[in-house]
N, C-alpha and C positions, 0 to 999 in steps of 0.2 A: 231677407224682406220676405214678408211672406208675399203670396201671388193673389190677384184677388179674384173670387168666384161669383157666380150667380148665386142672390139671395146675401150675400154683404153686405154692409151697411158704410157706407162711403160717407168723404166730403172733400170738398176742393183741396189741394196742393197749396202750400204759402205762396208758389209762384203765380198760380192762377187767380189766387185771392185775389191779388193785386189789381186784377183786371175786371171784377166782375164785383156785380152787388150780393155783398154776403148774407145778404137777408133774404134773398131768392134764394142762395145754395145752401143750405145748412146741412142737413144730411140727405142720403141721397140711398136707395135701395138698387146692385144692380140688378138686372133683367137677362141679360143676352152678352154674346162676349163675341168678337168678330176679328178674326186674325186674315191683314190683307196678302195681297202677295209678296211682300217685303218682311211679313213676319212681327208687322207694328200689332200689336194689338189694342182694340179699340173695344169700350164699354158703354153696353146700351144703361144708362141710371134715370130713373125716375126718382126726379129732387120732390122733397116735401108740397114745394109752391111752387113749380113749373110742371110743363109737358117733360117727356123722357127724351131726352137728347144722348149723341154720342161721345164719349171721351176718351182721351189717352189715357195710357196706365201712367204717366209721368204727370198727369194735370188730377190723381187724386190720392186722396191717404186713407189706407183701411183705419175704420173707425171699432167694426165689429164684425167677426165672423160668424157665417150661417150656421147652424149645426147640419 
């Protein structure tokens, strides 16, 4: 599994799609990465139709890697 990096394009993981309005969260760009005290990674994602939000790694799927 590839590690998500700043600049990558992501979409919600299948498990998350069931809980959200997919019209609002199609593809997004990772702006920042934060690791908490327990080693859990969070990604700040700017969605095309929404404000930036923090998502956990297991809630995202990589669509395209940045160069």
